[in-house]
C-alpha positions as CSV (number, residue, x, y, z in Angstrom):
1,M,-13.8,-37.3,25.1
2,M,-15.7,-36.3,21.9
3,W,-19.5,-36.1,22.1
4,K,-21.8,-36.3,19.1
5,T,-24.0,-33.2,19.3
6,Q,-27.7,-34.3,19.5
7,P,-30.4,-32.3,17.7
8,R,-32.4,-30.1,20.0
9,S,-36.0,-28.9,20.1
10,K,-37.4,-26.1,22.3
11,S,-40.3,-26.5,24.6
12,S,-43.0,-23.8,24.9
13,N,-41.1,-22.5,28.0
14,N,-37.8,-22.3,26.1
15,I,-36.1,-25.4,27.5
16,A,-33.9,-27.2,25.0
17,Y,-34.3,-31.0,24.8
18,Y,-33.7,-34.1,22.8
19,R,-36.4,-36.7,22.5
20,E,-36.5,-40.0,20.6
21,G,-38.1,-43.4,20.8
22,S,-41.5,-44.5,22.0
23,G,-43.1,-46.3,25.0
24,T,-42.6,-45.5,28.6
25,S,-40.8,-42.1,29.1
26,I,-37.4,-41.8,30.8
27,L,-36.2,-38.2,31.6
28,F,-32.5,-37.5,31.8
29,I,-31.3,-34.5,33.7
30,H,-27.6,-33.7,33.5
31,G,-25.5,-32.2,36.3
32,V,-24.0,-28.7,36.6
33,G,-21.4,-28.0,33.9
34,L,-22.5,-30.8,31.6
35,R,-24.7,-31.1,28.5
36,L,-27.4,-33.5,27.4
37,E,-24.7,-35.3,25.4
38,S,-23.3,-36.7,28.6
39,W,-26.2,-39.2,28.3
40,N,-25.3,-40.3,24.7
41,A,-24.4,-43.9,25.6
42,Q,-27.6,-44.4,27.5
43,L,-29.8,-42.6,24.9
44,K,-28.3,-44.7,22.0
45,Y,-29.4,-48.0,23.6
46,L,-32.6,-47.0,25.4
47,K,-34.2,-45.1,22.5
48,D,-35.0,-48.5,20.9
49,H,-37.0,-49.5,24.0
50,F,-38.3,-46.3,25.6
51,D,-39.3,-42.7,24.9
52,V,-36.0,-41.0,26.0
53,I,-36.0,-37.3,26.9
54,A,-32.8,-35.4,27.7
55,I,-33.0,-31.8,28.7
56,D,-30.2,-29.3,28.3
57,E,-29.2,-26.4,30.5
58,A,-32.2,-25.8,32.7
59,Q,-31.5,-22.8,34.9
60,F,-33.5,-23.8,38.0
61,F,-35.5,-26.8,39.0
62,T,-38.7,-24.8,39.0
63,D,-38.2,-24.2,35.3
64,L,-38.4,-28.0,34.9
65,V,-41.8,-28.6,36.5
66,P,-43.9,-27.3,33.6
67,F,-41.6,-29.1,31.1
68,V,-41.9,-32.4,32.9
69,K,-45.7,-32.1,33.0
70,W,-45.6,-31.3,29.2
71,C,-43.4,-34.4,28.5
72,L,-45.5,-36.8,30.4
73,Y,-49.1,-35.7,29.7
């Protein structure tokens, strides 16, 4: 399967992410061995209705806590 590479931004704590849309936020976290592009089908549809945020390659869950707070507040 060919995935379209999504543009990435970097958070202040160096986590790469893709964000688009507006409204209520939905956070997508991929599984081990995948990339944020595994969510492309969902992102394509939901970005018209929600603020979609997909993170890429977080090393540990504890790295995500500050990022999630940054996204939602």
